[in-house]
Every structure is written in C-alpha cells, then in structure tokens.
VOSETI-604453 format. One record per atom (N, C-alpha, C): x, z, y negated. Coordinates in steps of 0.05 Angstrom, whole numbers, plus 5000, padded with zeros to 4 digits. Layout:
# residues N
XZY
...
//
This chain:
# residues 622
521344605025
521444935029
521845045056
524645035064
525345005088
525545325089
524645455114
524745715118
527745825120
528346055109
531146205118
531146285145
533946135151
534146325185
533846525190
534646735169
535247035180
532047055182
530047015164
527247085167
525946995193
526646665199
525946525223
526946705248
528646815250
529547005273
528447265272
527747355254
527047645249
523547605262
522847385247
519747305262
519647305282
521047115291
521347035330
521747305343
523347465338
523947785350
521347935351
519047925318
517248115324
515347935346
515047735343
513347555363
513147605388
516147555402
516847695427
516547925428
516848135417
516748405428
513348475421
512248315410
508948435404
507248245425
508748075439
506447915454
504148085472
505048265478
503448465500
501248545486
501948685474
499548735452
497948605431
499848465422
498648235399
495948075423
496748035444
494547845476
492848045474
492748305480
490648485480
488748465453
490748445437
488648525410
487148285409
488848005413
487047775406
484547715428
484547755452
483047825474
479947945468
480948205455
478648365441
476848155424
478448025405
477247955383
476047705387
476947545412
475347335419
473047455436
473047625449
470547725466
468447835447
469447955422
467348005398
466047815390
467247525386
466347355369
463247235382
461347135364
458947055369
458546815362
457446615370
456446315367
454246365336
452846505346
449646615322
450646815306
448446915286
448847075275
448847375286
450647525275
451247755291
449147905293
447047935282
444348115279
442948025307
443047765317
441147635328
440847775356
443247955361
443848075380
442548355382
441048445357
440248625358
437648635375
435848835378
433348895380
431948815355
428948835359
427148895340
427249105320
427149315342
426849555329
429449615308
432549515327
434849545308
434949395283
433649205290
433649025256
432049135239
429349225248
427849365230
429149545217
430349745231
431749955217
433249875197
435349635208
438049565190
436449435161
434049405169
432949285137
430349385124
430549625133
427749745126
427949805092
430049845084
430049895055
430449695038
430249405041
430849215038
428649055021
430148904998
427148764986
425348535003
424048484988
422548295011
423548055017
424447894990
426747704999
429347675015
430247955018
432848025031
431047975061
429148165070
427248255094
426947905103
425847715091
425747535098
428147325110
430147325092
432747245108
433747345128
434247655123
435247755150
433547695172
430247655173
429447625198
429647405208
430047155190
430446885196
432446805216
434247055211
437147015226
438846685223
438646635200
440846395197
442246415172
441346555155
444346655139
445746875142
447846805137
449547055138
449147295115
449747535136
449347815121
451947965117
452947985091
455848095091
455648415082
457548535090
457948885090
460348895064
459149055050
460749195025
461249565031
463949485031
465249715039
466949885012
465950075004
467050164979
468750394976
471050434962
472650694959
471050784925
468650744919
467150824895
467651144888
468951184875
467751494858
468551504824
467351684813
467451664779
469851844772
471051984793
472752194785
475352024778
476051874801
478951694798
478351414791
481351424769
480551154749
480850924765
482750904792
482850664793
479950484812
478250704822
476550714839
473950644816
473950734798
471550714781
470450534771
472950274770
471650034762
469749964787
469050024812
468449914831
465550004831
464650144802
461350234808
459450014806
460049814794
458049564782
459049334808
461049374828
461949114842
459549074862
457949284873
455449194894
453249024882
452749064854
451248844843
451648594844
453948634829
456048314824
455948194853
457348274876
457048174903
454148094912
451648294899
449448184911
448147974902
448747994875
446747764855
448447494862
451647504864
452447244878
452047104898
451847294923
450447304948
447947154943
445947244931
443047114928
442846924922
444746824898
445346464889
445846304907
446146374937
447546284956
445646304978
442946464974
441746444994
442046755013
444646875011
444947065035
444947335021
445347495045
444747735041
447047905033
447848125020
449648365023
448848575027
449348745042
448249105040
450949215042
450349485027
452349665020
452949835048
454749725068
454749875095
456050155092
457950205069
459150505072
461550555054
461250775047
463750835030
465051035052
467750985035
470051135045
470951315023
472551555033
473451755013
476151635003
476051734981
478751584965
480051864942
481951944954
483552214942
485552054927
486852194907
488752114891
491352344889
493852154903
495552304906
496752424877
496152224857
496452394825
495252734818
492852714830
491253004827
492053184844
492753064878
493753354891
496453374892
498653214876
501453294882
502353524877
503453594896
504553904890
502554124898
500054084909
497854224916
497254244953
496154394955
494854454983
493854174992
492054054977
490253844981
492253544990
494053614986
496553354990
496853375014
496153535035
497253565063
494953385072
492253335064
490153155072
491252815067
493052795046
493152525038
493452275060
496152365073
496052105091
493852115113
492752325120
491552305147
489552205133
488252185106
486152125099
486151765105
489051595108
488651375111
486351365140
487751475161
486751415185
483051535180
482551725174
479851765161
478251545151
479651355138
477951165121
478051005141
480850915160
479450625182
477950745195
476751055201
474251085227
471851035206
472251165181
470451115165
468950735166
471150585160
469850335152
469050265186
470250245201
469650215231
466650345238
466150555224
463150645229
461550495210
461850425189
460450225171
460249955187
461149895204
461149585211
459749635238
459949905251
458549865278
455649805280
453349805259
451649705262
451549435273
453549345270
452849015278
451448805271
451148915245
449048745224
449748565210
452748475211
454848305188
456248085206
456047915184
457347675190
459647655171
460547805154
462747755143
463348055128
466048135116
466448485105
467748375079
466448535060
467948525037
469248855028
470748845029
473149125019
474149194994
472649394976
473449474956
475149794957
477649684951
479849954954
482349874937
483950084928
486250044913
488450204918
488050474918
490950604919
492050704948
493750934949
494850954972
494150934999
492351055003
491651015034
489450895036
488450835014
485350675020
485450425027
487350255013
486850005020
488349935054
490750135065
492150085090
489150155111
487950395095
485650475116
483650285121
482850145095
480549945104
482049705121
484049675117
484749385129
485749535166
486049795165
486749855196
484249885205
481149935186
479349995199
477749705205
478449495188
476849295185
478349065207
481249115213
481948985233
480349005268
479849205269
478049325291
475349175293
475049055273
472748855268
473948535258
476748535269
477748265257
476847985268
475048065283
473147765293
471147635268
471347825248
468747745223
470847685199
470447535185
471747385162
471447605143
474247645128
473947935113
475447815081
475047915066
475847965039
476148185026
478548205012
478448524992
478648394958
477148584950
476648544925
478648774907
480848694894
482148864874
480048994847
481149224842
479949304812
481349284781
483749244786
485349234770
486949444759
488949484745
490449654731
489049714700
489849984699
488550084671
490749894649
490549924621
492049824603
494249984598
495949884588
498550024585
498150234558
499150394572
499350704556
501950724546
502951064546
505251154541
507451054559
509750974549
511350844569
511951044595
513350924622
513351054636
516051184638
518851144620
521051194614
520551524598
518451414575
518051704554
516251944581
514651834594
512952004613
515052194625
517352004639
519552144659
520952374643
521352304617
523052494600
521452684593
518652724587
518152944581
517653144602
516652964632
517053104652
518753324655
522153194653
523653304660
524453534639
523353514619
524053724595
521153954599
519653914606
517854154617
518954234642
520254134663
521654214687
524354444680
525454344654
527654474647
526554704627
523854734622
523554914604
523154884577
523854634563
523954534538
521154514523
519054484539
516954444525
514354574542
512554614532
510254754547
508354594558
505554744575
503954554584
502154354565
501754504543
499854304521
501654034521
503754094516
505453824505
506053624532
506853744555
505653584580
502853454587
501053604583
498853514587
498453264563
498953304535
498953104522
500352844527
502452924546
504452644553
503252424572
502552684592
500552604624
497452384606
496452454592
494152374589
494752134565
496352134553
497451854543
497351624560
499251754584
499851564612
497551384624
495651664631
494051624646
491251704634
490751414620
488151444593
486351314601
485651144620
483250994623
482450904653
479850684655
479650624684
482450434695
482450374722
484150234727
486750354741
488550284758
490550414772
492850474753
494650624760
496550704740
498050504745
498950464728
501450274713
504150214728
505450424733
507450424751
507150284778
509750214787
509850044814
510050264835
507550434840
507950544863
506350534885
505250634903
503650504925
501650364924
500050444904
497050304887
497649954886
499549974868
500349724860
501649524878
503249664897
504649544921
502149394940
500449624945
498249464963
497149254950
496549204924
495349004907
497148744916
499748774912
501448604914
501248464940
501548704967
501248614991
498848444999
496048524990
493148434991
493648114981
495348034960
495047874954
497147634972
500447704973
501647534991
501047545021
499347705030
498247615059
495847505056
494947415035
492147225035
489847335038
489147595027
487147795032
485047704996
487447744980
485447774953
485547414945
484047364922
483847114914
487247114899
487646794896
490646754882
490746894853
492646994847
492647124819
490947344811
489947464828
487447614820
488447914820
490648014830
491048314837
490948434808
492548344786
492748464767
491648424738
489048314740
487648334721
485448504715
486248634694
484148864685
482348904690
481149204693
477749174700
476049184672
474049074670
471749134653
472648814633
473148644638
474848394634
472648164642
472447994630
470247694637
471647614661
474447604656
475747454684
475447664713
475847844705
476548064724
472848014740
470347994727
468648014736
468047744752
468247534741
468947274747
470247194773
472547404772
473747274800
473047444825
471747754818
469547864835
468247674849
466147534829
464147384835
464947144858
467446994846
468346814864
470046884893
470047134895
471347194917
468947264937
466747264929
464247274941
463847004956
463946824930
463246544938
465046444961
467846484960
469846364975
469446495012
468346835010
467546915031
464746675044
463246695026
460346525043
461246285049
462946125029
464045865040
465345765065
466946075070
468146085096
466646055117
465046295118
462846315138
460946095147
459745935120
457945765131
458745445124
462045455120
462345195115
461844955135
460944725132
460144605155
462744435159
465444445141
467244265144
469244465172
469344605171
471144865188
469945055200
471345165222
469845445237
471345595216
469445835215
469446105198
472746175206
473846305185
476546435186
476346675193
476346805214
476647105213
478647225207
478347575206
481347625191
483647685217
482247665243
484547705264
486547375258
485447145249
487446925243
488946955216
487947155201
489847225170
492447375182
491447615193
493447795196
495347705222
497347605222
498347495236
501947665242
503447595258
506247675255
507547545237
506847255230
508347145202
507447295172
504347385176
503047505155
504147785147
505847875167
505848135167
508348145145
510747895166
513547825151
512847805124
511647625118
511047565087
510747795071
508447965076
508448255066
510048455060
512648455077
514448525083
517048455051
517048155059
518348005039
517748135018
514148055007
513948114982
515048464972
514548604989
515248904987
517848854975
520148864985
522248854982
523248694964
521948454947
523148274936
521948434907
519948564909
518348724877
519448964882
521449064900
522049434905
519849584910
518249474921
515049654926
516149974943
513250084945
513450314947
514050394979
515550634986
517150635006
514850765030
512350885016
510050895030
509450695051
510150465045
509850235060
511150315084
513050325088
515050465112
513550605135
511150685128
509050795146
506950585148
505950525128
502850385125
503450125141
505749965129
505549695142
506249705171
506649885184
507649935214
504949975228
503050145213
500250255220
498550015219
498549905195
497349645198
497949385221
500149425223
501249155244
499949255270
500149505276
499749575300
496449625309
494649605284
492849545288
491449215300
493149075295
492848785299
494948745328
495948935339
497348925355
500448745352
500748785333
503648705321
505548885320
508248925331
510049165334
512449135307
512449225292
514849245269
516249565268
518749525257
520049785259
521849825237
523249985236
524550035201
527049845201
528249755236
530149635234
529449315221
527249275233
526449005224
525948925192
524749215183
524749255142
527549185137
528949355147
531749365132
533049115136
532448955158
534148675162
532548495142
530248505133
528448305116
529948425091
530048675088
530748795059
533648675054
535148645074
538148575065
537948255065
535248155067
535847875070
534347785038
532647935032
531447865011
532147924978
532347764962
533647834935
530848064919
532248194904
530448364892
529548194865
528048084861
526447924833
524848084806
523748394818
523048534798
523648784785
523948834764
524049074750
522249234743
520849414757
517949524748
518349824757
517849914732
518450304738
517450344765
518850504779
520950674775
523550524773
522550194780
526050044783
526649954763
525350044743
526749864708
524050004692
523849974666
522950074646
519449914646
520049684652
516649564649
514649674668
512149604665
509649664679
508349424690
506549464703
505049234728
503849064709
503049124679
502548884662
504348734652
505948854640
508848684636
509848514662
509348564679
510248324706
507848214707
505248214701
503247984700
503447814681
504247924654
504747714635
507047564636
508847684657
511447524656
511147254671
508947304688
508347154708
507247214731
507547444744
505847544762
505947464789
504047494800
504247424832
504947104837
503746874824
503446624833
506746544822
507946664804
510546554796
512246674829
512546964823
513347094851
513446924870
511346904881
510246784907
511846454910
512146364888
513346084889
515746074889
516746264873
519846304874
520246344905
519846544918
520546654945
519246444967
517246284962
516846074984
518445824981
519245764955
521445504949
523945584957
525345854956
527945934962
527145994997
525545955008
525145955033
524846215048
524046405031
523446695044
520446765054
518846585050
515646555054
515246425076
513746575097
512446295120
509746125104
510045885102
507945725095
505145685101
505745715136
505045605156
502445875165
501845965146
499946165154
496946195141
494646235148
492546225140
491246505124
489946395100
489146605087
485846555076
485146755061
481646675046
481946435040
484246245027
483546035019
484045755032
485145875059
485045685075
487945685090
489545405105
491145375125
493645395110
494745485081
497045505070
497745675050
500045655040
500045875019
499745734989
499545434988
499745364970
497845394940
494945484947
494045584931
494945864913
495945954921
497946214916
499146234895
500745954885
502645904867
500945844847
498245914835
497045784812
495746074811
494846124779
493846354769
491146274753
488946474752
486146414747
486246334721
483746184708
483146264682
480546214676
479346314652
476846194651
476846014624
475145794628
475345514611
472845534596
473145454569
471345454551
468145254562
466345304544
463545074549
463544884555
465544724543
465844414542
466844354565
468744474577
470344444604
468944574622
466544784614
465244824637
462744624644
461944564623
458944344630
460544124647
462744044648
463843844664
463643954692
465344154690
466444304719
462644384738
461944454719
458544534727
457144344740
457344084728
456643844742
457343794765
460243904767
460743844800
459944084820
459644364809
459744544821
456444724804
454844584810
452244724793
451244974802
452745124821
451145394827
453345524814
454745484800
456945684787
455245724757
455445964746
454346054719
455545944698
453645864678
454745664658
457145814634
457546094634
458746164615
461146314634
461246344650
464146444665
464946244683
465846074680
467145804698
469945874702
470945924719
473946024725
475445744744
478145684735
478745574748
481945634755
483445444770
486345574775
488345334767
490445444750
492445214743
495845334744
496745154750
499945214762
501445404749
502945634764
503445844751
506045724728
506245944715
508545844692
510745784709
512645564698
515045404715
516745674710
516845794678
519846054680
517846224679
519346464685
518346804674
518646774646
516846954636
516346944602
518047244599
519347314622
521147624619
522747594639
525447494634
526647614659
528547794663
527747934643
528648294649
526448384667
524448284671
522148374695
521648264714
521748044714
521047794737
522747534734
524747554752
526847354741
526547184770
528046904767
527746734787
529446754812
529146654832
531446784855
534146694850
534746494834
538146414826
538746664810
538046864791
538447044779
537147324788
537147334808
535847614825
537847824809
535948064810
537348304798
539148414821
538548314848
539948454872
539648314889
542748204908
541748044933
540448164955
539248444951
537748594976
535548664960
533648694976
530948804969
530649184961
532949324973
533049574965
531849784982
530249705009
530049905026
532849905048
533650195062
536050195074
534950375097
535850285119
536050445147
538150625148
537350885151
539851065152
540051195188
541551125195
542151255223
545051485217
544151645247
546551815249
545652115273
547552275268
546252485284
544052665275
543352655248
540752715239
538452595248
538252325259
536052145266
536651935251
533951805240
532751575233
531251625209
532251495190
530451495166
531151285147
529351265127
529851075105
529651155078
531951025060
531851055029
531550815020
530550854992
530250614979
532150704952
533950444957
536150474937
536150294906
532650114903
533149974881
533450094858
532650334855
533250494825
534350704828
536250644847
539350894849
541950724839
542950844825
545550754811
547550664838
548550554829
550850424854
552650684862
553650824840
555451044839
554651244857
552151224861
550451494867
549251444895
550051184914
548551104937
550751264961
552651424949
554851604976
554551844962
554452044984
554152334967
555552554989
557052684989
558052855011
557553084996
555853275001
555353604991
554553775011
554053964996
553954265018
549754275016
549054265041
546054355039
545254595027
542654545017
541754715011
537854735017
537754955040
535854915058
533555005052
531154955049
528455055045
526154935064
524255095065
521254955076
519454875067
519454875037
517454855024
518854734996
517254564982
518454454965
518554604938
516754854936
516355054918
518255194913
519555244945
522255444941
524755344927
525155074929
527454924917
526754944888
524154904876
522754944846
523955244837
522955444854
523855734852
527755754846
528355614867
531655584859
532555524828
531455324821
531955104805
531455304777
529355434775
527955594754
530055884756
530655924775
533456204773
535956044765
536255864765
539355784755
540855724776
539255694806
541555714825
543255424838
541555184827
541654994835
544154804811
545454954802
547354844782
549654724795
550154584817
552454474829
551654234840
553354114854
553253854875
551554024901
549753844906
547953954939
546253714943
545653714967
543753604983
541653754995
538753694977
537153894979
535453835012
534954055028
534053895059
531554015061
528853925060
526454045054
525453915079
525054155098
523754125131
521554165135
520054155159
517354135162
515254045147
515953795140
514753705121
513453375136
513853385160
513053195172
510053155186
509352975193
506552885199
505353125216
506953185239
505753395254
506353675247
507953725220
508053985214
505654045195
504653855177
502953955150
501753715142
502153415155
501253215147
502953095126
505753095127
507252935112
506252865082
505753125059
505253075036
507452955028
507152844998
509252724987
510753014974
512652914964
514953124954
515153034921
513852944909
513852774883
514852994859
513553274871
514553454852
516253544839
518653464864
521853504859
523253314843
521853084832
523352864820
524253004793
522353074777
523353244748
526453414757
525553614775
528153784771
531053674787
531153504802
533153374813
534353174788
532353064778
532752834763
533752904736
533653234734
534653344705
537353474721
537853514750
540553644751
542253364756
541753114763
542652934760
543352854733
541952844712
542752774686
544952914678
544553244688
547153414678
548853454688
550053234702
552153184714
552953164744
551153304760
551253394788
550153124803
551653174825
551153014845
549353144867
546653034864
544953144879
543352934898
541952974919
540552834938
538652934950
536552874966
534552984985
534852855010
534553035031
533852965056
531453155068
529352945080
526753055085
525652935111
524353075129
522952965142
518952925133
519853025109
517052835093
517352635077
515352535066
514852335048
515752385016
517352194996
517952244969
515252224959
515051894950
513151854937
512651514936
510651364930
510651084925
512651004899
512851224882
515051184852
517351354863
518651354890
521351474890
522651274870
525051464859
526551414839
528951434842
530551504820
533651474813
535151724830
534651894844
535552074860
535151974889
537751984899
537951854932
536252024955
534951934959
532552104976
532651945006
533252135025
533052055059
531152145066
528652015069
525952105070
524452015100
522652155111
521251995135
523151995159
524752305160
526652265181
525452355198
526052235226
525152245252
527752345275
527652475288
525152625299
524452855274
522852935266
521353145244
522453385257
522153665239
523653935252
521754045279
519153965263
517054095287
517353925317
518353695317
519053475346
521953615355
523453795341
525653915352
527653735341
527753575319
529653445309
531953635295
534553515295
537153635280
536253775259
534653645241
534053755216
533754055212
532754095237
531954435241
533354555246
536054475252
538354665255
541254625233
539754555209
541654525189
541654845181
543854905162
543855145156
544755135126
544255275102
545555295078
548455275078
549655085064
552655075063
553954905082
552454765103
553454555118
554154315108
555454145112
555653835093
554353685106
553353495091
551053325100
553253025086
553152845091
554052615085
552452385081
550952275064
549552065062
550351845053
550551565063
551651355053
550351205059
549050975036
546650815036
548050605041
550450555030
552850335039
552950235065
553250395079
553750355101
551750465126
549750565111
547050645132
547250875149
548551015135
549151365152
547651555142
547651715162
546751985152
547852145171
549852345159
551552485187
550552815176
550553015192
551553285188
554153345203
555953425179
558353465189
558653785201
557653785225
558054025241
558453895266
560954065276
561253975309
559853995331
559853825345
557553885368
557054125382
559154255380
559354485407
557654685382
558354765358
557454915346
554054875343
552954585344
550554565343
549354585369
550554545392
549054615410
548754945408
550555085398
550255395400
547955455376
547155345362
545255385345
541755415360
539955555346
536855495348
535755325334
534255235340
532355095323
530655265308
530555185278
529255395264
525855345276
524055545265
521055535278
519055495248
517255395248
515755365230
515255635210
515955665189
514855935175
512755995177
512356305191
509656375192
506956385166
507756295150
506456335127
505155995124
506455825136
506055615135
502855555142
500355695138
498055625147
496455385142
495955295159
494354995152
491555045157
490155265141
487855225139
487355225101
484555245100
484455185067
484254945050
483154875038
483154575028
482154365053
480854495069
479754275083
481754275110
484754325108
486554295128
485554355149
484154515155
483554695185
482254455198
480654245186
479654005197
480853785212
483053795203
484853635209
487553755231
486653895249
488154005263
488653785292
486953635301
486853415318
489253275303
488953135282
490452955274
493653055275
494153315264
496853325264
498053365301
496253415315
496553505341
497853205355
496052985344
495752725353
497852495346
498952595315
499752435300
502852305310
503551995307
505851945322
507951965303
509451945303
512352005292
512451715265
513551795240
513551605212
514751385224
515951305241
517051015250
515650875268
513251045270
510950905291
507950975276
508150995247
506450895229
504951185228
505651375234
504251675227
501751675233
500651525261
497951485256
496551705278
494751755271
493251965293
490751835302
490451575302
488851375321
489451115339
488051105352
489250825368
491650915390
//
C-alpha cells in the first residue's frame, strides 16, 4: 500500500504551512493533560456539586477518583428524525460503563436544527451559525472539568462539525462519536425530485407534494440521500472517530444498539488500558487525518458544505487547509460512489453494496489514504477494512469465555469487508471508477474564488456563458419563474447571501425551478456568495463566492444582462465586463428590507459581524 505521490505532496504542504498554528495547539493540549483523573484537581465543594444528583454507587466511584468519568454530549431532540434515536443512548452508555466500574454523566445537550425544516425560511439564517453555537455549548459542557473521556452524539449538518470543533478545545481527552444511522429506504430520491419539479411548475398541488415528501421522510434516522448528514458520518468513520463499519447501520436494531455499547467499551479501554497510553483526540485529528477525510469526501461525491466545515474543523486543531488543497485532492482522487444526488441510489444501497469498509480498503490499497494515522481503534486503519456482525449463541458462548464482561445475547465481531462490490452501479472498485476525479472544482477569476460540485453535472453543462439575472433574495427568483420571465438561457446571480450578510443560508429552494428550466432545454447556472446545499445537484452552481457582496466583492457590481462565463473544466468564473466600466460602477448595497430580526436572528448580530470568509471556514469563533 504505497501512498500516492500527489497525496503525499499535498499533505507535506499542509503540514508545512500549519506548523506555527499546529505547534501552538499541541502545546495547549500538552499543558491540559493530567497524570491522574481530571476531577482530582477539583475542590471537595466542586466535586460535591458535580456528583450531588448521582446514585450512591456512582458517588462512591467518583469520590475515590480512581475510575474514569465519561461525558455524554448529545444533540437529542424528539422533533427531528436524525436525532430522535439518541433518546435511549445515555442509558446504553451508562449501563455499559457500569459493567466496567466506570461512571458516565450527561454533561450537556447541544441544539440541533434541521435545514430540511428551515429550507427557504427565515430560520435557515441561523443554520450555519448554529455550528459555532454547538461548538461553544460543547465546550461549556466539558468546562466543569469532571471528565476523562468524551462521547459525542450527533448526526446532521452543523451538529457533527460543531461537536468536533468544541471537543477539539478539549483535545487532550479521549473522544469517540456515536452515529444514529439512516432511516429505512422510502420513496426513491429520483421520484421525490420529479414531484418537487412538478410542484414548482404548478402541475400538482400542496397535498400531492406533502404526500411525496412524507413518503421520502417517513421514520427515524438520517435522510437517506447523500447530503451533509451522511457525509458527516462518512467523515467520522474515515477519520477514525467511529467504530469501523458503524456509520450506516439503521436505528432501533440490535446491531445498532450493540455497536453503541461497544463504542463505550472501546473508549473505556482506551482510557484505562494497561498496555498503552490513552489516545487523546488531538492525536487522532492530524494533518494526515484531515487529508484522509477530504479523500473520502471526494471519492464519495460528498456535500459541498464541507468546503466550509472541514476548514473550520482543521483550524480548531491548528491545521490550515484551503480550497486549493481541496481542489488538488479532488483532482487526484477517483469518484467511486453514485449516491443521490450523484446517482439514483440512497445511503442504504451504498451500505448494502459494501459500505465504508469496502470503500476504505479500495482507497487505501490504491494509495489514497494515509495508513499511519491514529484512530479510536489504535495505530492504523486496518480495523476499518472490516464490517461488524452479530454472532449466534453458540459462537457467542465461545467468544464470551474470552470476553466475560460481554452481554451473552449481543456479541459483536468484525469480519473482512466484501472482496467485491455487491452493486458496482453504486460503489465500484478504483479500477472501474465513475470518474478519474472527485468532482469538486475551485473556480477563480475576476469575480473572486468559489467552488463548484461537478460530480452530478452532465459534462456538456460544465461550461456556460449567458446573461446574468441578478436578485438579492432567492424568493425574487422564484417570483420571476412563476411570472414566466426565466424561459431563456441565463446565469442566476444571488447576492448578499454570504455569512456576513445573513448567515449564509442554503438556497436549495432554487433547485426545483432551475432543474425544471434545465429539463426544458435552457442553459442555466447559479452564481452566489451563499451556499447551495449538501444535496447540490445537476445544475452548475458556483457557490461560496469570496469576497461576498457585503465585503465589497465584485458580485455586487453585476447588472442584469451582463455576460458571465462559468467554465468548470478550466476552473474559471469571469464577468465579461471591461475593467474601465467596472471601475465606474458603484457596489450594490444590501437591500433596506433585509432585516435581520425575527426568528432569533437579532441574537446572532455578533456572529455576522465577526465571521470569517467562507474559505476560512465561515467561523465566528476563535
């Protein structure tokens, strides 16, 4: 398994430019490490407060200060399908810990909002900033300094990045993430998309649309398309923070519950192993791990939101990556998956075809993954080429004799990943890659820098030159569509959608109408300083444009009718207007009616004032 020269070169570059910030981060982590149990530094009054509500048995353990105490940080709520399964996790964690003579406390909950609920609504303007709020809430939860290890329960878009950013502030602690799994397959994603387009075209009503949506989103677990939520789960596994093969096991199954319990065992063994030093989070999240995460993102055609999130995660660990690094990795790594919106299959089909163990083995054997990384399982990736299974009672009896603390009816073991993909239309080996590159392209030109996801865009649509249709709100473009004014070739320019302007909401509401126009034979594309979606699809979309309009970006000088050329093959985005004319134009100002109050938006004014650009992670903290 020889590492690709290109991956090695990109990694060396990241290590070199990260040296000053990484060294500062590591110095902080080393200073935070303690020889004994963390709570031993607390006064008796501190400790008494921290264990006042515990059972007598747990108080006895905590008072002795010789056994670890685990922090549980959860995104549970019972409104959202992805987070609902976490309701019973604390009990599973605590009962597992008790079998080992260890305590676990629910240290804190973090907010978990759903972009699917807020899509196209004012609340979506809190979505990106909720990541930083989650990171802060995670830090507050751990700030009691009672804990020797961290268990993070999170799934969806901003939740996992926020939990990880917060946990990295306490990177001296051993940490593990527990997934909840995807909902079972419902209506196909292709069928759902067709119904959405029919509704946008006025061919069906709200009743039919709701019936379709309810057939797609019908039970507990993550949405089954390959958006940001499932991209998060892929990342946590390929970066070594999940148990091997655990990311896409459905909720409320015996295997799911047993994996959750096993994860607690793995964390406890890590903390109090007699064989080796505990593995803290900072040793897992390294430059090589970040590169592995990016390789996985592009090999699977993952969410464009991670062009922001991975940058913010890396920076929380003192690691500097940018869009050029991402584009270089994407150009190197082949596309091995076709999961909606990059294909018709959903995440359950991916899992059935071989899932993460097959994918990681293929990438590793082809030289795209760093093997010499630390994970929650130890010092290399070998465990991650295996998939978990439950074994029957006879096998369990033999296994239990070697592992007497395990429950007799729920024994889990790992077996090698399937040698061949069970469906090469969904998951293929590297020699049969769907594309020689991963599908994320950096676009540069006089408009600035942006990214485009090309893995689900037809080759003949990767270059478009057309007149601009400029709006400052996605709803204005919807109005033009309904008025029949968009029956032409055009590039939609949606400005004042960056993090400083309004928190960078997703503009996924535009997908059905632009897709409908594309299907009608028109050449259409999107240019915006906002985000599109974790499910960015078949319409060319230059997104995350920096500088944003509110930061003086040239997007603020585009007028209706200006020619724009988007060339994803060459990686260019150009406004075809002369420099002299542009110098004479004034920058547009943010619309007067763009009020940032209501739905709690007024509470996030400081976030908007302090946020960095999209290429720097759109972060308002640190």
